[in-house]
All heavy atoms as an XYZ file, in Angstrom:
795
protein
N     -31.705    -55.152   -246.374
C     -30.292    -54.520   -245.998
C     -29.394    -55.661   -246.061
O     -29.566    -56.918   -245.840
C     -30.258    -54.124   -244.551
C     -31.241    -52.845   -244.175
S     -31.186    -52.126   -242.699
C     -31.665    -53.412   -241.657
N     -28.057    -55.222   -246.286
C     -26.907    -56.157   -246.542
C     -25.737    -55.594   -245.809
O     -25.663    -54.434   -245.526
C     -26.529    -56.338   -247.988
C     -27.656    -56.743   -248.833
C     -27.928    -58.168   -248.760
C     -29.049    -58.526   -249.814
N     -29.564    -59.859   -249.586
N     -24.848    -56.560   -245.470
C     -23.523    -56.264   -244.771
C     -22.382    -56.845   -245.733
O     -22.691    -57.929   -246.284
C     -23.444    -57.015   -243.426
C     -22.045    -56.869   -242.802
S     -21.753    -55.197   -242.200
C     -22.883    -55.156   -240.786
N     -21.413    -56.058   -246.027
C     -20.322    -56.513   -246.858
C     -19.049    -56.336   -245.989
O     -18.869    -55.418   -245.368
C     -20.223    -55.695   -247.989
N     -18.213    -57.443   -246.180
C     -16.836    -57.430   -245.665
C     -16.006    -57.432   -246.789
O     -16.043    -58.180   -247.665
C     -16.616    -58.622   -244.832
C     -17.117    -58.575   -243.344
C     -18.351    -59.069   -243.114
C     -16.414    -57.894   -242.245
C     -18.928    -59.147   -241.801
C     -16.969    -57.773   -241.150
C     -18.253    -58.303   -240.671
N     -15.061    -56.380   -246.836
C     -14.179    -56.279   -248.023
C     -12.816    -56.584   -247.307
O     -12.373    -55.850   -246.398
C     -14.248    -54.889   -248.522
C     -13.217    -54.646   -249.709
C     -15.599    -54.546   -249.013
N     -11.999    -57.527   -247.935
C     -10.746    -57.975   -247.448
C      -9.732    -57.794   -248.476
O     -10.066    -58.215   -249.664
C     -10.828    -59.380   -246.827
C      -9.420    -59.851   -246.183
C     -11.808    -59.595   -245.755
N      -8.592    -57.233   -248.177
C      -7.480    -56.972   -249.174
C      -6.276    -56.881   -248.645
O      -6.037    -56.535   -247.403
C      -8.138    -55.766   -249.961
C      -8.202    -54.476   -249.195
C      -7.254    -53.546   -249.044
C      -9.442    -54.121   -248.558
C      -7.379    -52.380   -248.166
C      -9.689    -53.082   -247.827
C      -8.668    -52.132   -247.686
O      -8.792    -51.013   -246.739
N      -5.305    -57.042   -249.558
C      -3.775    -56.879   -249.255
C      -3.440    -55.386   -248.933
O      -3.947    -54.545   -249.806
C      -3.109    -57.493   -250.442
C      -1.551    -57.214   -250.601
C      -0.772    -57.212   -249.535
C      -1.142    -56.780   -251.842
C       0.667    -56.966   -249.688
C       0.144    -56.597   -252.114
C       1.063    -56.676   -250.995
O       2.398    -56.278   -251.136
N      -2.705    -55.079   -247.989
C      -2.469    -53.728   -247.579
C      -2.031    -52.860   -248.684
O      -2.217    -51.649   -248.762
C      -1.483    -53.664   -246.434
C      -0.130    -54.274   -246.779
C       0.832    -54.218   -245.547
O       0.574    -53.647   -244.548
O       1.765    -55.070   -245.735
N      -1.267    -53.463   -249.707
C      -0.645    -52.728   -250.857
C      -1.866    -51.975   -251.642
O      -1.484    -50.932   -252.438
C       0.109    -53.563   -251.782
C       0.761    -52.938   -252.827
N       1.819    -52.041   -252.916
C       0.459    -53.054   -254.174
C       2.160    -51.641   -253.989
N       1.254    -52.197   -254.869
N      -3.066    -52.354   -251.605
C      -4.037    -51.850   -252.477
C      -4.951    -51.044   -251.661
O      -6.090    -50.610   -252.133
C      -4.933    -52.922   -253.231
C      -3.976    -53.706   -254.233
C      -5.550    -53.921   -252.379
N      -4.631    -50.601   -250.459
C      -5.496    -49.892   -249.620
C      -5.941    -48.426   -250.274
O      -7.034    -48.089   -250.208
C      -4.844    -49.566   -248.390
C      -5.711    -48.774   -247.348
O      -6.829    -49.157   -247.005
O      -5.255    -47.757   -246.801
N      -4.981    -47.719   -250.814
C      -5.275    -46.425   -251.527
C      -6.290    -46.689   -252.618
O      -7.219    -45.940   -252.848
C      -4.038    -45.874   -252.073
N      -6.189    -47.745   -253.401
C      -7.050    -48.079   -254.386
C      -8.440    -48.345   -253.947
O      -9.518    -47.796   -254.415
C      -6.575    -49.280   -255.243
C      -7.416    -49.756   -256.367
C      -7.019    -51.009   -257.035
O      -6.179    -51.604   -256.672
N      -7.710    -51.277   -258.163
N      -8.565    -49.120   -252.899
C      -9.811    -49.411   -252.298
C     -10.534    -48.042   -251.710
O     -11.750    -47.902   -252.037
C      -9.718    -50.479   -251.166
C     -11.049    -50.511   -250.409
C      -9.337    -51.800   -251.721
N      -9.729    -47.275   -250.993
C     -10.306    -46.084   -250.504
C     -10.732    -45.170   -251.587
O     -11.802    -44.499   -251.404
C      -9.307    -45.427   -249.509
C      -8.968    -46.341   -248.291
S     -10.305    -47.103   -247.458
C     -11.042    -45.731   -246.704
N      -9.977    -45.064   -252.658
C     -10.428    -44.212   -253.891
C     -11.687    -44.771   -254.359
O     -12.581    -43.957   -254.905
C      -9.271    -44.159   -254.879
C      -8.186    -43.318   -254.350
O      -8.318    -42.359   -253.667
N      -6.963    -43.558   -254.873
N     -11.830    -46.094   -254.549
C     -13.074    -46.656   -255.019
C     -14.237    -46.175   -254.226
O     -15.274    -45.752   -254.619
C     -13.048    -48.142   -255.162
C     -12.073    -48.573   -256.347
C     -14.394    -48.841   -255.281
C     -11.694    -50.072   -256.364
N     -14.183    -46.377   -252.874
C     -15.275    -46.009   -252.022
C     -15.562    -44.372   -252.136
O     -16.696    -44.105   -252.195
C     -14.860    -46.260   -250.508
C     -14.762    -47.721   -250.043
C     -14.212    -47.731   -248.619
C     -16.039    -48.388   -250.281
N     -14.525    -43.591   -252.150
C     -14.741    -42.215   -252.404
C     -15.437    -41.870   -253.654
O     -16.377    -41.124   -253.661
C     -13.353    -41.453   -252.242
C     -13.580    -39.989   -252.389
C     -12.211    -39.268   -252.152
C     -12.363    -37.768   -252.200
N     -11.058    -37.141   -252.066
N     -15.062    -42.619   -254.727
C     -15.713    -42.298   -256.116
C     -17.093    -42.624   -256.081
O     -17.895    -42.110   -256.854
C     -14.895    -42.968   -256.991
O     -15.141    -44.375   -257.084
N     -17.589    -43.552   -255.230
C     -18.910    -44.151   -255.210
C     -19.733    -43.442   -254.058
O     -20.893    -43.583   -254.008
C     -18.978    -45.552   -254.849
C     -18.254    -46.453   -256.015
C     -18.217    -47.989   -255.466
C     -19.032    -46.304   -257.308
N     -19.122    -42.512   -253.399
C     -19.860    -41.717   -252.273
C     -20.051    -42.629   -251.102
O     -20.966    -42.278   -250.172
N     -19.359    -43.680   -250.919
C     -19.455    -44.663   -249.668
C     -18.458    -43.957   -248.655
O     -17.284    -44.344   -248.712
C     -19.217    -46.048   -250.006
C     -20.177    -46.525   -251.198
C     -19.305    -46.851   -248.680
C     -19.985    -47.848   -251.659
N     -19.054    -43.257   -247.655
C     -18.147    -42.627   -246.684
C     -18.433    -43.214   -245.186
O     -18.353    -42.526   -244.256
C     -18.370    -41.018   -246.636
C     -19.810    -40.674   -246.417
O     -20.701    -41.492   -246.322
O     -19.910    -39.435   -246.310
N     -19.040    -44.346   -245.260
C     -19.407    -45.061   -244.033
C     -18.794    -46.474   -244.003
O     -19.039    -47.224   -244.867
C     -21.043    -45.105   -243.944
C     -21.644    -45.523   -245.193
C     -22.038    -46.819   -245.453
C     -22.020    -44.628   -246.148
C     -22.669    -47.155   -246.597
C     -22.595    -44.928   -247.371
C     -22.937    -46.187   -247.609
O     -23.479    -46.617   -248.726
N     -18.110    -46.750   -242.977
C     -17.372    -48.179   -243.011
C     -16.672    -48.280   -241.614
O     -16.407    -47.301   -241.026
C     -16.417    -48.365   -244.142
C     -15.335    -47.290   -244.252
C     -14.249    -47.310   -243.436
C     -15.516    -46.227   -245.091
C     -13.261    -46.315   -243.481
C     -14.605    -45.213   -245.122
C     -13.466    -45.414   -244.366
O     -12.522    -44.307   -244.511
N     -16.404    -49.383   -241.238
C     -15.421    -49.719   -240.131
C     -14.267    -50.399   -240.795
O     -14.398    -51.302   -241.563
C     -16.128    -50.651   -239.028
O     -17.214    -50.038   -238.497
C     -15.241    -51.001   -237.959
N     -12.987    -49.915   -240.388
C     -11.821    -50.438   -241.110
C     -10.944    -51.053   -240.013
O     -10.608    -50.420   -238.926
C     -11.193    -49.215   -241.670
C     -10.027    -49.544   -242.526
C      -9.645    -48.197   -243.319
N      -8.311    -48.296   -243.811
C      -7.722    -47.235   -244.153
N      -8.063    -45.956   -243.864
N      -6.486    -47.195   -244.749
N     -10.417    -52.148   -240.411
C      -9.289    -52.795   -239.528
C      -8.026    -52.961   -240.401
O      -8.103    -53.350   -241.514
C      -9.743    -54.258   -239.120
C     -10.949    -54.297   -238.229
C     -10.754    -54.153   -236.838
C     -12.298    -54.498   -238.539
N     -12.089    -54.268   -236.358
C     -12.995    -54.565   -237.408
C     -12.909    -54.733   -239.770
C     -14.426    -54.755   -237.341
C     -14.343    -54.954   -239.726
C     -14.996    -54.937   -238.515
N      -6.996    -52.666   -239.765
C      -5.621    -52.792   -240.425
C      -4.918    -53.920   -239.793
O      -5.083    -54.221   -238.574
C      -4.853    -51.472   -240.254
C      -5.455    -50.365   -241.006
C      -4.490    -49.143   -240.854
C      -4.979    -47.923   -241.575
N      -3.976    -46.878   -241.519
N      -3.850    -54.318   -240.406
C      -2.804    -55.363   -239.917
C      -3.472    -56.616   -239.586
O      -3.266    -57.022   -238.328
C      -1.949    -54.740   -238.802
C      -1.244    -53.457   -239.319
O      -0.791    -53.510   -240.524
N      -1.166    -52.491   -238.478
N      -4.302    -57.183   -240.358
C      -4.876    -58.509   -240.041
C      -4.136    -59.596   -240.733
O      -3.620    -59.510   -241.852
C      -6.341    -58.504   -240.672
C      -7.265    -57.465   -240.154
C      -8.545    -57.378   -240.888
C      -7.662    -57.629   -238.697
N      -4.015    -60.683   -240.074
C      -3.348    -61.978   -240.603
C      -4.217    -62.816   -241.388
O      -5.464    -62.916   -240.936
C      -2.611    -62.622   -239.490
C      -1.617    -61.803   -238.725
C      -1.042    -62.651   -237.521
C      -0.056    -61.690   -236.778
N       0.550    -62.469   -235.688
N      -3.831    -63.390   -242.390
C      -4.670    -64.308   -242.960
C      -3.916    -64.914   -244.234
O      -2.885    -64.589   -244.720
N      -4.760    -65.845   -244.921
C      -4.357    -66.462   -246.157
C      -5.558    -66.822   -247.002
O      -6.535    -67.415   -246.528
C      -3.588    -67.708   -245.976
C      -3.028    -68.406   -247.322
C      -2.484    -69.685   -246.994
C      -1.991    -70.298   -248.246
N      -2.718    -70.186   -249.492
N      -5.508    -66.196   -248.110
C      -6.659    -66.476   -249.105
C      -6.400    -67.765   -249.989
O      -5.250    -68.150   -250.132
N      -7.422    -68.286   -250.587
C      -7.255    -69.350   -251.617
C      -6.382    -68.910   -252.711
O      -6.663    -67.907   -253.357
C      -8.573    -69.856   -252.075
C      -8.490    -71.104   -252.951
C      -9.930    -71.571   -253.369
N     -10.685    -72.118   -252.117
C     -11.906    -71.868   -251.745
N     -12.516    -71.145   -252.622
N     -12.432    -72.340   -250.672
N      -5.235    -69.670   -252.940
C      -4.381    -69.334   -254.070
C      -3.514    -68.169   -253.786
O      -2.898    -67.704   -254.883
N      -3.301    -67.731   -252.635
C      -2.431    -66.593   -252.318
C      -1.378    -67.008   -251.255
O      -1.541    -67.982   -250.702
C      -3.167    -65.308   -251.868
O      -3.720    -65.843   -250.580
C      -4.337    -65.035   -252.715
N      -0.340    -66.112   -251.194
C       0.688    -66.334   -250.132
C       0.149    -65.923   -248.831
O      -0.913    -65.086   -248.812
C       1.936    -65.492   -250.380
C       2.669    -66.043   -251.688
C       3.298    -67.240   -251.518
O       3.797    -67.619   -250.397
O       3.434    -67.979   -252.498
N       0.579    -66.456   -247.618
C       0.099    -65.926   -246.445
C       0.477    -64.556   -246.202
O       1.380    -63.980   -246.741
C       0.825    -66.864   -245.413
C       1.300    -67.949   -246.090
C       1.477    -67.530   -247.490
N      -0.506    -63.825   -245.465
C      -0.123    -62.486   -245.045
C      -0.250    -62.476   -243.575
O      -1.300    -62.265   -242.868
C      -1.186    -61.442   -245.677
C      -1.168    -61.474   -247.099
N      -2.179    -60.861   -247.965
C      -0.207    -61.618   -247.996
C      -1.934    -60.806   -249.103
N      -0.645    -61.434   -249.320
N       0.943    -62.817   -242.847
C       1.051    -62.998   -241.487
C       1.946    -62.038   -240.741
O       2.061    -62.175   -239.495
C       1.267    -64.373   -241.095
C       2.490    -64.900   -241.865
C       0.115    -65.269   -241.631
C       2.931    -66.376   -241.537
N       2.539    -61.177   -241.548
C       3.461    -60.245   -240.844
C       4.749    -60.660   -240.239
O       5.368    -59.897   -239.515
N       5.215    -61.824   -240.524
C       6.586    -62.192   -240.022
C       7.283    -63.000   -241.090
O       6.706    -63.580   -242.092
C       6.351    -63.218   -238.705
C       5.722    -62.400   -237.637
C       5.447    -64.464   -239.081
N       8.586    -63.254   -240.794
C       9.282    -64.083   -241.744
C       9.403    -63.532   -243.220
O       9.418    -62.338   -243.362
N       9.190    -64.468   -244.101
C       9.152    -64.049   -245.532
C       7.796    -63.618   -245.860
O       7.594    -63.125   -247.047
C       9.541    -65.289   -246.314
O       8.680    -66.330   -246.104
C      11.033    -65.717   -246.115
N       6.899    -63.696   -244.943
C       5.459    -63.171   -245.247
C       5.091    -61.954   -244.415
O       4.219    -62.022   -243.593
C       4.528    -64.322   -244.953
C       4.699    -65.588   -245.701
C       5.258    -66.747   -245.004
C       4.604    -65.677   -246.979
C       5.594    -67.930   -245.708
C       4.892    -66.862   -247.654
C       5.371    -68.069   -246.991
O       5.681    -69.210   -247.730
N       5.880    -60.938   -244.617
C       5.696    -59.689   -243.874
C       4.436    -58.823   -244.189
O       4.136    -57.943   -243.457
C       6.938    -58.862   -244.026
O       7.084    -58.439   -245.370
C       8.151    -59.549   -243.476
N       3.791    -59.205   -245.209
C       2.547    -58.368   -245.633
C       1.475    -58.708   -244.788
O       1.295    -59.723   -244.112
C       2.261    -58.830   -247.140
C       3.417    -58.491   -248.041
C       2.998    -58.925   -249.487
N       4.062    -58.755   -250.305
C       4.235    -59.316   -251.511
N       3.494    -60.335   -251.923
N       5.351    -59.042   -252.280
N       0.525    -57.796   -244.764
C      -0.730    -57.972   -243.898
C      -1.876    -57.605   -244.753
O      -1.832    -57.016   -245.832
C      -0.703    -56.893   -242.715
C       0.608    -57.240   -241.720
S       0.393    -58.771   -240.894
C      -0.613    -58.339   -239.617
N      -3.113    -57.911   -244.230
C      -4.421    -57.645   -244.885
C      -5.054    -56.506   -244.145
O      -4.731    -56.238   -242.901
C      -5.289    -58.906   -244.845
C      -4.864    -60.001   -245.694
O      -4.337    -59.653   -246.812
N      -5.137    -61.180   -245.403
N      -5.943    -55.844   -244.819
C      -6.906    -54.799   -244.291
C      -8.285    -55.368   -244.491
O      -8.590    -56.173   -245.405
C      -6.716    -53.539   -244.865
C      -5.477    -52.772   -244.553
C      -4.486    -53.205   -243.824
C      -5.163    -51.417   -245.080
C      -3.373    -52.565   -243.487
C      -4.119    -50.743   -244.690
C      -3.158    -51.288   -243.977
N      -9.214    -54.889   -243.741
C     -10.518    -55.276   -243.933
C     -11.567    -54.013   -243.604
O     -11.224    -53.212   -242.861
C     -11.046    -56.413   -243.187
N     -12.702    -53.985   -244.295
C     -13.782    -53.128   -244.168
C     -15.018    -53.857   -243.857
O     -15.333    -54.887   -244.438
C     -13.959    -52.244   -245.409
C     -12.707    -51.443   -245.916
C     -13.140    -50.796   -247.235
C     -12.510    -50.315   -244.888
N     -15.761    -53.262   -242.924
C     -17.150    -53.714   -242.760
C     -18.170    -52.526   -243.173
O     -17.932    -51.455   -242.697
C     -17.456    -54.032   -241.252
C     -18.814    -54.529   -240.918
S     -19.084    -54.913   -239.243
C     -18.940    -53.261   -238.438
N     -19.050    -52.777   -244.110
C     -19.907    -51.874   -244.622
C     -21.339    -52.231   -244.510
O     -21.737    -53.312   -245.065
C     -19.531    -51.347   -246.082
C     -18.067    -51.063   -246.089
C     -20.377    -50.148   -246.368
C     -17.626    -50.898   -247.594
N     -22.306    -51.493   -243.821
C     -23.626    -51.819   -243.726
C     -24.387    -51.022   -244.961
O     -24.222    -49.823   -245.020
C     -24.205    -51.559   -242.359
N     -25.150    -51.728   -245.599
C     -25.860    -51.117   -246.671
C     -27.415    -51.202   -246.452
O     -27.930    -52.308   -246.431
C     -25.628    -51.840   -248.056
C     -24.149    -51.568   -248.442
C     -23.159    -52.475   -248.251
C     -23.974    -50.351   -249.301
C     -21.936    -52.277   -248.650
C     -22.595    -50.173   -249.746
C     -21.630    -51.076   -249.443
N     -28.065    -50.091   -246.322
C     -29.449    -50.047   -246.177
C     -30.177    -50.194   -247.509
O     -31.243    -50.706   -247.520
C     -30.042    -48.814   -245.406
C     -29.427    -48.735   -243.829
C     -29.922    -47.527   -243.277
O     -29.311    -46.470   -243.506
O     -30.885    -47.606   -242.358
N     -29.503    -49.631   -248.497
C     -29.904    -49.634   -249.861
C     -29.062    -50.508   -250.550
O     -27.762    -50.443   -250.474
C     -30.055    -48.155   -250.451
C     -30.411    -48.057   -251.837
O     -31.031    -49.046   -252.338
O     -30.175    -47.086   -252.543
N     -29.446    -51.295   -251.577
C     -28.619    -52.139   -252.310
C     -27.919    -51.637   -253.566
O     -27.044    -52.097   -254.040
C     -29.415    -53.394   -252.738
C     -29.854    -54.230   -251.526
C     -30.194    -55.767   -251.958
O     -29.784    -56.224   -252.899
O     -31.036    -56.243   -251.202
N     -28.282    -50.390   -253.914
C     -27.762    -49.625   -255.058
C     -26.259    -49.349   -254.827
O     -25.427    -49.674   -255.736
C     -28.480    -48.507   -255.546
N     -25.792    -48.859   -253.707
C     -24.424    -48.511   -253.519
C     -23.665    -49.953   -253.397
O     -22.522    -49.875   -253.829
C     -24.393    -47.792   -252.187
C     -25.713    -47.238   -251.811
C     -26.716    -48.239   -252.712
N     -24.302    -50.903   -252.824
C     -23.549    -52.195   -252.825
C     -23.338    -52.733   -254.179
O     -22.212    -53.142   -254.577
C     -24.415    -53.190   -251.929
C     -23.923    -54.562   -251.898
C     -22.349    -54.774   -251.367
C     -24.832    -55.523   -251.079
N     -24.252    -52.657   -255.015
C     -24.194    -53.080   -256.469
C     -23.142    -52.339   -257.167
O     -22.280    -52.978   -257.884
C     -25.577    -53.010   -257.257
N     -22.950    -51.010   -256.950
C     -21.994    -50.189   -257.490
C     -20.610    -50.733   -257.089
O     -19.561    -50.723   -257.722
C     -22.208    -48.732   -257.299
N     -20.486    -50.966   -255.769
C     -19.299    -51.392   -255.184
C     -18.676    -52.649   -255.697
O     -17.680    -52.878   -256.135
C     -19.316    -51.321   -253.599
C     -18.133    -51.888   -252.862
C     -16.814    -51.058   -253.071
C     -18.400    -52.060   -251.372
N     -19.597    -53.585   -255.775
C     -19.355    -54.967   -256.492
C     -18.934    -54.681   -257.861
O     -17.883    -55.377   -258.281
C     -20.574    -55.850   -256.292
C     -20.827    -56.244   -254.942
C     -20.416    -57.109   -257.322
C     -22.111    -57.008   -254.712
N     -19.503    -53.840   -258.564
C     -19.141    -53.688   -260.042
C     -17.708    -53.041   -260.040
O     -16.803    -53.339   -260.790
C     -20.087    -52.770   -260.842
N     -17.492    -52.042   -259.183
C     -16.135    -51.402   -259.130
C     -15.003    -52.413   -258.717
O     -13.901    -52.446   -259.392
C     -16.204    -50.244   -258.209
N     -15.327    -53.315   -257.759
C     -14.256    -54.232   -257.269
C     -14.005    -55.222   -258.409
O     -12.942    -55.653   -258.564
C     -14.653    -54.759   -255.898
C     -14.831    -53.898   -254.725
C     -15.205    -54.663   -253.402
C     -13.599    -53.051   -254.614
N     -15.138    -55.732   -259.011
C     -14.974    -56.628   -260.112
C     -14.086    -56.098   -261.201
O     -13.083    -56.801   -261.684
C     -16.326    -57.019   -260.711
O     -17.073    -57.628   -259.603
C     -16.118    -58.077   -261.793
N     -14.248    -54.750   -261.465
C     -13.321    -54.168   -262.605
C     -11.897    -53.970   -262.107
O     -11.062    -54.299   -262.865
C     -13.979    -52.811   -262.926
N     -11.764    -53.619   -260.844
C     -10.441    -53.478   -260.294
C      -9.694    -54.948   -260.309
O      -8.558    -55.086   -260.472
C     -10.459    -52.941   -258.920
N     -10.459    -55.952   -259.900
C      -9.846    -57.259   -259.928
C      -9.481    -57.810   -261.225
O      -8.448    -58.546   -261.300
C     -10.797    -58.309   -259.208
C     -10.704    -58.151   -257.758
O      -9.912    -57.541   -257.067
N     -11.768    -58.619   -257.055
N     -10.132    -57.401   -262.267
C      -9.838    -57.755   -263.579
C      -8.416    -57.200   -263.992
O      -7.753    -57.737   -264.867
C     -10.853    -57.229   -264.665
C     -12.177    -58.088   -264.483
C     -13.214    -57.552   -265.352
O     -12.990    -56.571   -266.159
O     -14.271    -58.129   -265.343
N      -8.017    -56.081   -263.414
C      -6.611    -55.543   -263.727
C      -5.515    -55.969   -262.663
O      -4.426    -55.584   -262.927
C      -6.810    -53.928   -263.484
C      -7.648    -53.489   -264.559
C      -7.996    -51.954   -264.344
C      -9.056    -51.340   -265.266
N      -9.305    -49.935   -264.946
N      -5.948    -56.707   -261.722
C      -4.901    -57.207   -260.829
C      -3.968    -58.050   -261.418
O      -4.206    -58.903   -262.214
C      -5.593    -58.024   -259.696
N      -2.650    -57.773   -261.174
C      -1.522    -58.541   -261.750
C      -1.328    -59.886   -261.098
O      -0.806    -60.850   -261.655
C      -0.283    -57.833   -261.786
C      -0.411    -56.451   -262.664
C       0.817    -55.630   -262.537
N       0.721    -55.004   -261.249
C       1.630    -54.265   -260.694
N       2.735    -54.061   -261.250
N       1.475    -53.778   -259.345
N      -1.612    -59.948   -259.818
C      -1.350    -61.247   -258.983
C      -2.644    -61.563   -258.219
O      -3.388    -60.625   -257.787
C      -0.305    -61.021   -257.987
C       1.044    -60.680   -258.637
C       2.117    -60.293   -257.554
N       1.726    -60.866   -256.305
C       2.307    -60.536   -255.177
N       3.497    -59.863   -255.201
N       2.031    -60.943   -253.947
N      -2.849    -62.856   -257.830
C      -4.056    -63.144   -257.022
C      -3.988    -62.342   -255.674
O      -5.051    -61.958   -255.223
C      -3.812    -64.581   -256.784
C      -2.979    -65.223   -257.963
C      -2.050    -63.979   -258.300
N      -2.820    -61.935   -255.093
C      -2.766    -61.307   -253.852
C      -3.422    -59.891   -253.981
O      -3.678    -59.343   -253.003
C      -1.331    -61.173   -253.301
C      -0.818    -62.374   -252.757
O      -1.490    -63.474   -252.745
O       0.373    -62.457   -252.314
N      -3.399    -59.273   -255.163
C      -3.956    -57.978   -255.358
C      -5.395    -57.915   -255.594
O      -5.935    -56.861   -255.694
C      -3.238    -57.366   -256.534
C      -1.713    -57.152   -256.249
C      -0.993    -56.591   -257.594
O      -1.523    -56.402   -258.578
O       0.219    -56.391   -257.382
N      -6.179    -59.141   -255.583
C      -7.575    -58.993   -255.718
C      -8.226    -58.660   -254.421
O      -7.716    -58.961   -253.305
C      -8.040    -60.498   -256.193
C      -7.443    -60.805   -257.538
C      -8.085    -62.069   -258.078
N      -9.414    -61.811   -258.374
C     -10.474    -62.616   -258.360
N     -10.097    -63.922   -257.986
N     -11.749    -62.240   -258.630
N      -9.331    -58.020   -254.631
C     -10.074    -57.401   -253.478
C     -11.282    -58.452   -253.296
O     -12.017    -58.624   -254.295
C     -10.439    -56.025   -253.739
C      -9.237    -55.147   -254.042
C     -11.244    -55.485   -252.576
C      -9.566    -53.774   -254.739
N     -11.399    -58.888   -252.220
C     -12.549    -59.887   -251.867
C     -13.698    -59.091   -251.172
O     -13.444    -58.306   -250.258
C     -12.104    -60.893   -251.019
C     -10.869    -61.586   -251.367
C     -11.046    -62.486   -252.600
N      -9.803    -63.317   -252.805
C      -9.345    -63.570   -253.973
N      -9.834    -62.985   -254.973
N      -8.215    -64.423   -254.082
N     -14.879    -59.474   -251.583
C     -16.084    -58.995   -250.975
C     -16.984    -60.072   -250.575
O     -17.201    -60.897   -251.280
C     -16.902    -57.983   -251.816
C     -18.128    -57.385   -251.269
C     -18.240    -55.832   -251.675
C     -19.350    -58.080   -251.434
N     -17.217    -60.178   -249.177
C     -18.110    -61.125   -248.757
C     -19.418    -60.416   -248.278
O     -19.420    -59.487   -247.473
C     -17.570    -61.830   -247.494
C     -16.130    -62.390   -247.794
C     -15.037    -61.701   -247.656
C     -16.100    -63.720   -248.291
C     -13.790    -62.245   -247.988
C     -14.838    -64.337   -248.528
C     -13.706    -63.548   -248.380
N     -20.510    -60.921   -248.806
C     -21.869    -60.246   -248.566
C     -22.859    -61.200   -247.793
O     -22.802    -62.376   -248.002
C     -22.493    -60.016   -249.952
C     -24.033    -59.438   -249.767
C     -24.577    -59.211   -251.234
O     -23.922    -58.775   -252.131
N     -25.748    -59.705   -251.382
N     -23.567    -60.635   -246.831
C     -24.473    -61.376   -246.115
C     -25.679    -60.591   -245.767
O     -25.656    -59.373   -245.807
C     -23.719    -61.913   -244.866
C     -23.231    -60.773   -243.816
S     -21.885    -61.365   -242.820
C     -20.621    -61.462   -243.994
N     -26.774    -61.196   -245.283
C     -27.959    -60.332   -244.846
C     -27.611    -59.537   -243.560
O     -26.832    -60.039   -242.796
C     -28.919    -61.420   -244.566
C     -28.486    -62.716   -245.138
C     -26.980    -62.570   -245.198
N     -28.219    -58.434   -243.506
C     -28.250    -57.715   -242.333
C     -29.780    -57.388   -241.782
O     -30.448    -56.823   -242.408
C     -27.548    -56.254   -242.575
C     -27.471    -55.260   -241.570
C     -26.642    -55.750   -240.332
C     -26.912    -53.999   -241.971
N     -29.915    -57.833   -240.603
C     -31.318    -57.792   -240.102
C     -31.663    -56.477   -239.386
O     -32.761    -56.123   -239.532
C     -31.517    -58.863   -238.969
C     -31.425    -60.369   -239.544
O     -31.813    -60.483   -240.822
O     -31.027    -61.288   -238.875
N     -30.579    -55.798   -238.774
C     -30.995    -54.658   -238.116
C     -29.861    -53.723   -237.844
O     -28.641    -54.205   -237.693
C     -31.504    -55.038   -236.619
C     -32.015    -53.915   -235.816
C     -32.548    -54.468   -234.533
N     -33.583    -55.379   -234.832
C     -33.975    -56.368   -234.009
N     -33.361    -56.483   -232.834
N     -34.966    -57.177   -234.262
N     -30.136    -52.448   -237.895
C     -29.106    -51.397   -237.533
C     -29.756    -50.540   -236.353
O     -30.805    -50.064   -236.541
C     -28.627    -50.479   -238.674
C     -28.061    -51.274   -239.811
C     -27.845    -49.449   -238.098
C     -27.768    -50.479   -241.081
N     -29.083    -50.476   -235.282
C     -29.669    -49.820   -234.121
C     -28.850    -48.485   -233.929
O     -27.694    -48.486   -233.904
C     -29.557    -50.701   -232.805
C     -30.080    -49.903   -231.593
C     -30.374    -52.008   -233.111
C-alpha cells in the first residue's frame, strides 16, 4: 500500500480534479488555501504580491495500479505546464495500515 500527497497551485484545481475523475479515483482528503513555496517557484502565501495559495490531496492506495496511472497522468500534465508554478507535485510514501 502507498500514500500519495498531491500539492498544486490553486489555479490548476479543476485540472487535477478532472484527472482524478478520468482515472476513477473518487477517494481522497483535500485541503484548500495552504501556504508554501516550492523549489523554483514564487511563494504562495496569500498576502501582498503573493496572493496565490496551494491545495493538497492525500490519497491512500491499496492497489498500485491506480497510483501508477495517476503518476503517468500528472507527468503528462506537467509536460504541458507553461510555468513552474503550474506543475503538480506528487509525494509518495509507504502506507502500513488503513483502519
